[in-house]
TORKE-184298 format. One record per residue (C-alpha): x, y, z; residue in three letters. Coordinates in nm, 4 decimals. Layout:
% residues N
+----------+----------+----------+------+
!        u !        v !        w ! resn !
+----------+----------+----------+------+
!        X !        Y !        Z !  ALA !
...
+----------+----------+----------+------+
***
This chain:
% residues 266
+----------+----------+----------+------+
!        u !        v !        w ! resn !
+----------+----------+----------+------+
!  -3.6573 !  11.3699 !   7.0449 !  MET !
!  -3.4789 !  11.4590 !   6.7196 !  ARG !
!  -3.5635 !  11.2604 !   6.4090 !  TYR !
!  -3.5289 !  11.2532 !   6.0325 !  ILE !
!  -3.8077 !  11.1444 !   5.7904 !  ASP !
!  -3.6071 !  11.0051 !   5.4965 !  PRO !
!  -3.9075 !  10.9525 !   5.2657 !  HIS !
!  -4.1969 !  11.1956 !   5.2726 !  ILE !
!  -4.3823 !  11.3686 !   4.9849 !  HIS !
!  -4.4234 !  11.7189 !   5.1201 !  MET !
!  -4.5658 !  11.8528 !   4.7917 !  ILE !
!  -4.8837 !  11.6690 !   4.9024 !  SER !
!  -4.8799 !  11.8160 !   5.2565 !  ARG !
!  -4.9791 !  12.1502 !   5.4056 !  THR !
!  -4.7620 !  12.3968 !   5.5910 !  THR !
!  -4.9457 !  12.2948 !   5.9101 !  ASP !
!  -4.7806 !  11.9511 !   5.8703 !  ASP !
!  -4.4381 !  12.1163 !   5.8619 !  TYR !
!  -4.5247 !  12.3013 !   6.1847 !  ALA !
!  -4.6391 !  11.9839 !   6.3550 !  ARG !
!  -4.3356 !  11.7882 !   6.2412 !  MET !
!  -4.0984 !  12.0565 !   6.3648 !  ALA !
!  -4.2699 !  12.0615 !   6.7043 !  MET !
!  -4.2383 !  11.6777 !   6.7196 !  ALA !
!  -3.8614 !  11.6985 !   6.6642 !  GLY !
!  -3.8126 !  11.6647 !   6.2908 !  CYS !
!  -3.4844 !  11.8247 !   6.1799 !  VAL !
!  -3.4558 !  11.6993 !   5.8169 !  ALA !
!  -3.6469 !  11.5229 !   5.5448 !  ILE !
!  -3.5915 !  11.3859 !   5.2010 !  SER !
!  -3.8565 !  11.3900 !   4.9277 !  GLU !
!  -3.8332 !  11.1400 !   4.6441 !  PRO !
!  -3.9950 !  11.2188 !   4.3067 !  ALA !
!  -4.3276 !  11.0297 !   4.2821 !  PHE !
!  -4.6676 !  11.0068 !   4.1231 !  TRP !
!  -4.8666 !  11.3299 !   4.1206 !  ALA !
!  -5.2032 !  11.1562 !   4.1662 !  GLY !
!  -5.2470 !  11.1457 !   3.7889 !  PHE !
!  -5.0254 !  11.0423 !   3.4934 !  ASP !
!  -4.8402 !  11.3426 !   3.3490 !  ARG !
!  -4.8471 !  11.3806 !   2.9773 !  GLY !
!  -4.5205 !  11.5583 !   2.8943 !  THR !
!  -4.1608 !  11.5733 !   3.0045 !  ALA !
!  -4.2062 !  11.9459 !   3.0606 !  ALA !
!  -4.4408 !  11.8652 !   3.3484 !  GLY !
!  -4.1639 !  11.6658 !   3.5150 !  PHE !
!  -3.9122 !  11.9438 !   3.4508 !  GLN !
!  -4.1324 !  12.1873 !   3.6485 !  ASP !
!  -4.1790 !  11.9210 !   3.9175 !  TYR !
!  -3.8036 !  11.8839 !   3.9514 !  PHE !
!  -3.7687 !  12.2561 !   3.9866 !  ARG !
!  -4.0206 !  12.2472 !   4.2652 !  HIS !
!  -3.8322 !  11.9696 !   4.4440 !  LEU !
!  -3.4901 !  12.1349 !   4.4085 !  THR !
!  -3.5766 !  12.5069 !   4.4296 !  GLU !
!  -3.9125 !  12.5609 !   4.6045 !  VAL !
!  -3.9908 !  12.2964 !   4.8622 !  GLU !
!  -3.6671 !  12.3548 !   5.0509 !  GLY !
!  -3.7670 !  12.7158 !   5.1176 !  LYS !
!  -4.0994 !  12.6023 !   5.2591 !  ARG !
!  -3.9292 !  12.3527 !   5.4925 !  ALA !
!  -3.6714 !  12.6143 !   5.6066 !  ALA !
!  -3.9477 !  12.8302 !   5.7443 !  LEU !
!  -3.9922 !  12.5604 !   6.0135 !  TYR !
!  -3.6272 !  12.4896 !   6.0696 !  GLY !
!  -3.6332 !  12.1627 !   5.8725 !  ILE !
!  -3.3671 !  12.0792 !   5.6122 !  LYS !
!  -3.5106 !  11.9485 !   5.2871 !  HIS !
!  -3.3361 !  11.7088 !   5.0432 !  TYR !
!  -3.4719 !  11.5477 !   4.7257 !  SER !
!  -3.4422 !  11.2547 !   4.4827 !  TRP !
!  -3.5125 !  11.2612 !   4.1095 !  LEU !
!  -3.6701 !  11.0144 !   3.8652 !  CYS !
!  -3.9876 !  10.9201 !   3.6826 !  ILE !
!  -4.1786 !  10.7005 !   3.9256 !  ASN !
!  -4.2595 !  10.3301 !   3.8667 !  ALA !
!  -4.6262 !  10.3975 !   3.8032 !  LYS !
!  -4.5590 !  10.6278 !   3.5121 !  GLU !
!  -4.2624 !  10.4254 !   3.3898 !  ALA !
!  -4.5021 !  10.2066 !   3.1912 !  GLU !
!  -4.4862 !  10.4823 !   2.9331 !  ASN !
!  -4.1323 !  10.4098 !   2.7985 !  VAL !
!  -4.1188 !  10.6982 !   2.5524 !  THR !
!  -4.2125 !  10.9576 !   2.8118 !  LEU !
!  -3.9811 !  10.7960 !   3.0702 !  SER !
!  -3.6786 !  10.8253 !   2.8401 !  ARG !
!  -3.7536 !  11.1904 !   2.7761 !  GLU !
!  -3.7718 !  11.2476 !   3.1520 !  VAL !
!  -3.4510 !  11.0601 !   3.2270 !  ILE !
!  -3.2678 !  11.2891 !   2.9844 !  LYS !
!  -3.3731 !  11.5849 !   3.2026 !  LEU !
!  -3.2360 !  11.4455 !   3.5258 !  ILE !
!  -2.8582 !  11.5163 !   3.4832 !  PRO !
!  -2.9049 !  11.8927 !   3.4749 !  GLU !
!  -3.0598 !  11.8729 !   3.8249 !  PHE !
!  -2.8166 !  11.6287 !   3.9883 !  LEU !
!  -2.5739 !  11.9055 !   4.0933 !  LYS !
!  -2.8423 !  12.0965 !   4.2843 !  LYS !
!  -2.7156 !  12.1136 !   4.6400 !  PRO !
!  -3.0194 !  11.9414 !   4.7980 !  ASN !
!  -3.0314 !  11.6390 !   4.5574 !  VAL !
!  -2.9272 !  11.3135 !   4.7217 !  LEU !
!  -2.9521 !  11.0847 !   4.4186 !  GLY !
!  -3.1868 !  10.8946 !   4.1941 !  ILE !
!  -3.5244 !  10.7814 !   4.3330 !  GLY !
!  -3.7672 !  10.6536 !   4.4062 !  GLU !
!  -3.7242 !  10.4165 !   4.1168 !  ILE !
!  -3.8628 !  10.0620 !   4.1140 !  GLY !
!  -4.1608 !   9.8533 !   4.0118 !  LEU !
!  -4.5355 !   9.9017 !   4.0400 !  ASN !
!  -4.6985 !   9.6073 !   3.8700 !  LYS !
!  -4.3773 !   9.4245 !   3.7852 !  ASN !
!  -4.4110 !   9.4746 !   3.4043 !  THR !
!  -4.1419 !   9.4516 !   3.1403 !  ALA !
!  -4.1653 !   9.8234 !   3.0671 !  ASN !
!  -4.1220 !   9.9093 !   3.4321 !  GLU !
!  -3.8119 !   9.6826 !   3.4534 !  ALA !
!  -3.6687 !   9.8460 !   3.1434 !  THR !
!  -3.7054 !  10.1964 !   3.2856 !  ILE !
!  -3.5748 !  10.0842 !   3.6232 !  PHE !
!  -3.2559 !   9.9572 !   3.4586 !  GLN !
!  -3.2163 !  10.2802 !   3.2555 !  GLU !
!  -3.2456 !  10.4818 !   3.5739 !  HIS !
!  -2.9966 !  10.2548 !   3.7345 !  LEU !
!  -2.7556 !  10.2954 !   3.4455 !  ASP !
!  -2.7748 !  10.6735 !   3.4868 !  LEU !
!  -2.7096 !  10.6426 !   3.8614 !  ALA !
!  -2.4076 !  10.4249 !   3.8024 !  MET !
!  -2.2643 !  10.6561 !   3.5362 !  LYS !
!  -2.3071 !  10.9585 !   3.7636 !  THR !
!  -2.2177 !  10.7707 !   4.0842 !  ASP !
!  -2.5440 !  10.8563 !   4.2601 !  GLU !
!  -2.7168 !  10.7076 !   4.5608 !  LEU !
!  -3.0306 !  10.5076 !   4.4721 !  VAL !
!  -3.3656 !  10.4986 !   4.6539 !  LEU !
!  -3.6007 !  10.2196 !   4.5476 !  ILE !
!  -3.9761 !  10.1760 !   4.5540 !  HIS !
!  -4.1014 !   9.8199 !   4.5936 !  THR !
!  -4.4524 !   9.7257 !   4.4862 !  PRO !
!  -4.7479 !   9.7203 !   4.7213 !  HIS !
!  -4.9527 !   9.4315 !   4.8599 !  LEU !
!  -4.9669 !   9.1026 !   4.6698 !  GLU !
!  -4.6929 !   9.1959 !   4.4183 !  ASP !
!  -4.4336 !   9.3020 !   4.6793 !  LYS !
!  -4.2345 !   8.9836 !   4.7271 !  LEU !
!  -4.2140 !   8.9055 !   4.3520 !  LYS !
!  -4.1283 !   9.2692 !   4.2697 !  GLY !
!  -3.8651 !   9.2901 !   4.5445 !  THR !
!  -3.7010 !   8.9720 !   4.4165 !  ARG !
!  -3.7035 !   9.1163 !   4.0603 !  MET !
!  -3.5413 !   9.4380 !   4.1819 !  ILE !
!  -3.2727 !   9.2626 !   4.3903 !  VAL !
!  -3.1901 !   9.0390 !   4.0905 !  ASP !
!  -3.1505 !   9.3437 !   3.8624 !  MET !
!  -2.9319 !   9.5181 !   4.1184 !  LEU !
!  -2.7094 !   9.2131 !   4.1730 !  LEU !
!  -2.6744 !   9.1572 !   3.7984 !  ASN !
!  -2.5258 !   9.5024 !   3.7550 !  ASP !
!  -2.1747 !   9.4666 !   3.8909 !  LYS !
!  -2.1365 !   9.8443 !   3.9151 !  ARG !
!  -2.3919 !   9.8582 !   4.1955 !  VAL !
!  -2.2584 !   9.9037 !   4.5485 !  LYS !
!  -2.5267 !   9.7704 !   4.7840 !  PRO !
!  -2.4326 !  10.0078 !   5.0696 !  HIS !
!  -2.5300 !  10.3011 !   4.8401 !  ARG !
!  -2.8784 !  10.1671 !   4.7695 !  VAL !
!  -3.1868 !  10.1810 !   4.9929 !  CYS !
!  -3.4748 !   9.9416 !   4.9200 !  ILE !
!  -3.7855 !  10.1068 !   5.0559 !  ASP !
!  -4.1318 !   9.9901 !   5.1734 !  HIS !
!  -3.9935 !   9.6605 !   5.3108 !  VAL !
!  -4.2205 !   9.4446 !   5.5207 !  GLU !
!  -4.1750 !   9.1300 !   5.7267 !  GLU !
!  -4.1516 !   8.9061 !   5.4216 !  HIS !
!  -3.9071 !   9.1247 !   5.2228 !  THR !
!  -3.6698 !   9.2842 !   5.4755 !  VAL !
!  -3.4225 !   8.9978 !   5.4646 !  ARG !
!  -3.3957 !   9.0197 !   5.0842 !  LEU !
!  -3.2576 !   9.3664 !   5.1313 !  ALA !
!  -3.0437 !   9.3178 !   5.4408 !  LEU !
!  -2.8891 !   8.9829 !   5.3432 !  ASP !
!  -2.7662 !   9.1303 !   5.0144 !  ASN !
!  -2.6010 !   9.4302 !   5.1805 !  GLY !
!  -2.8600 !   9.6940 !   5.0921 !  PHE !
!  -3.0120 !   9.9533 !   5.3238 !  TRP !
!  -3.3875 !   9.9242 !   5.3658 !  CYS !
!  -3.6742 !  10.1504 !   5.4665 !  GLY !
!  -3.9947 !  10.0734 !   5.6543 !  MET !
!  -4.2899 !  10.2920 !   5.5494 !  THR !
!  -4.5285 !  10.3556 !   5.8374 !  LEU !
!  -4.8791 !  10.3790 !   5.7041 !  TYR !
!  -5.1875 !  10.3710 !   5.9290 !  PRO !
!  -5.3472 !  10.0852 !   5.7296 !  ILE !
!  -5.1206 !   9.9431 !   5.4569 !  THR !
!  -4.7405 !   9.8826 !   5.4573 !  LYS !
!  -4.6029 !   9.8779 !   5.8181 !  CYS !
!  -4.7674 !  10.0152 !   6.1290 !  THR !
!  -4.5441 !  10.1468 !   6.4132 !  PRO !
!  -4.6067 !   9.8252 !   6.6018 !  SER !
!  -4.5082 !   9.5999 !   6.3107 !  ARG !
!  -4.2003 !   9.8142 !   6.2399 !  SER !
!  -4.0916 !   9.7763 !   6.6065 !  ALA !
!  -4.1356 !   9.4018 !   6.5636 !  ASP !
!  -3.9095 !   9.4070 !   6.2570 !  ILE !
!  -3.6428 !   9.6024 !   6.4475 !  LEU !
!  -3.6574 !   9.3498 !   6.7334 !  GLU !
!  -3.6214 !   9.0601 !   6.4906 !  MET !
!  -3.3398 !   9.2071 !   6.2744 !  TYR !
!  -3.1787 !   9.4784 !   6.4797 !  GLY !
!  -3.1281 !   9.8463 !   6.3844 !  PRO !
!  -2.8400 !   9.8096 !   6.1375 !  GLU !
!  -2.9123 !   9.9588 !   5.7897 !  ARG !
!  -3.2850 !  10.0074 !   5.8622 !  ILE !
!  -3.4649 !  10.3413 !   5.8213 !  LEU !
!  -3.8178 !  10.4407 !   5.9138 !  ALA !
!  -4.0347 !  10.6877 !   5.7158 !  ASN !
!  -4.3894 !  10.8144 !   5.6805 !  SER !
!  -4.4145 !  10.8611 !   5.2999 !  ALA !
!  -4.6852 !  11.1190 !   5.3779 !  GLY !
!  -4.8348 !  11.1155 !   5.0285 !  ASP !
!  -5.1721 !  11.1711 !   4.8670 !  TRP !
!  -5.3322 !  10.8686 !   5.0281 !  GLY !
!  -5.4194 !  10.7807 !   5.3870 !  HIS !
!  -5.0894 !  10.8615 !   5.5573 !  SER !
!  -4.9528 !  11.0269 !   5.8700 !  ASP !
!  -4.6681 !  11.2814 !   5.8568 !  PRO !
!  -4.6095 !  11.2107 !   6.2301 !  LEU !
!  -4.5697 !  10.8341 !   6.1767 !  ALA !
!  -4.1963 !  10.8404 !   6.2739 !  VAL !
!  -4.2696 !  11.0013 !   6.6140 !  PRO !
!  -4.5372 !  10.7329 !   6.6584 !  ALA !
!  -4.2645 !  10.4676 !   6.6114 !  LEU !
!  -4.0449 !  10.6513 !   6.8597 !  ILE !
!  -4.3247 !  10.6276 !   7.1196 !  GLN !
!  -4.3841 !  10.2600 !   7.0402 !  GLU !
!  -4.0132 !  10.1847 !   7.0857 !  MET !
!  -4.0025 !  10.3790 !   7.4124 !  LYS !
!  -4.3107 !  10.1853 !   7.5330 !  ARG !
!  -4.1271 !   9.8582 !   7.4642 !  ARG !
!  -3.8247 !   9.9691 !   7.6674 !  GLY !
!  -3.5749 !  10.0387 !   7.3863 !  HIS !
!  -3.2939 !  10.2763 !   7.4802 !  SER !
!  -3.2824 !  10.6316 !   7.3515 !  GLU !
!  -2.9485 !  10.5372 !   7.1824 !  ASP !
!  -3.1121 !  10.2605 !   6.9785 !  VAL !
!  -3.4112 !  10.4806 !   6.8877 !  ILE !
!  -3.1824 !  10.7672 !   6.7863 !  ASP !
!  -2.9857 !  10.5329 !   6.5683 !  ARG !
!  -3.2952 !  10.4226 !   6.3780 !  VAL !
!  -3.4702 !  10.7599 !   6.3351 !  VAL !
!  -3.1659 !  10.9917 !   6.3104 !  TYR !
!  -2.8178 !  10.8435 !   6.2807 !  ARG !
!  -2.9087 !  10.5721 !   6.0228 !  ASN !
!  -3.0623 !  10.8049 !   5.7618 !  PRO !
!  -2.7766 !  11.0506 !   5.8150 !  LEU !
!  -2.5213 !  10.7753 !   5.7618 !  GLU !
!  -2.6896 !  10.6749 !   5.4333 !  PHE !
!  -2.7277 !  11.0359 !   5.3121 !  TRP !
!  -2.3676 !  11.1291 !   5.3828 !  LYS !
!  -2.2575 !  10.9055 !   5.0921 !  GLN !
!  -2.4252 !  11.1455 !   4.8465 !  SER !
!  -2.2079 !  11.3363 !   4.6046 !  ASN !
!  -2.3753 !  11.6668 !   4.7114 !  ASN !
!  -2.3641 !  11.6097 !   5.0871 !  TRP !
!  -2.2698 !  11.9240 !   5.2761 !  ASN !
!  -2.4593 !  11.8663 !   5.5996 !  GLY !
+----------+----------+----------+------+
***
């Protein structure tokens, strides 16, 4: 069955993962800028990383028949360094016209600090000035609800923000309504241990329906599964969901969100 993984960090995956994803039905992915497993010390390091996302990774994906899109930012974990963050944000505009760039992301909060909130708002300002889609990272574990509330408040306080052009990612049972009730898209990240399992994600879909909900694997440096979206497909089939509903969640929904991008060309 065809599917899209709208949030997966392929820079941390092998080409074998691309091959397995293609065989499982993956036709497209998007890769947000994120933490490299260590804090980078210079803006030049991010400039090279943005070149990798916009010029290199797409060629690797194409070898397996998968379309590759990307998002640009300095991630929430490194946003604590305000000086470096501002240098990186200045680099982003030159990459926004690259044909595979969908927008600004994944911006957000890590430990819900004042510095992180400052850089989140400066990213958001850039996105509003350039009319870009926004992909948002919400904190993990015990800080998730507080951080998600802070993020939603900052979004709603900026009257330029159009909720239907923002996706709040890593939602769980206690945060999904914050996103949906305020008109945002949301993403469920399917981790084997933390975040949402395929079973929990199916529960969320049964409680709230498939509208404006995406499912992704993240597939990053930690314990993650690049085939997590196919695992959700199988869980939904096991529960008797129709192929139309499943296709909406894993294919048509991400496509509908992406099509709002300035650079969208299919």
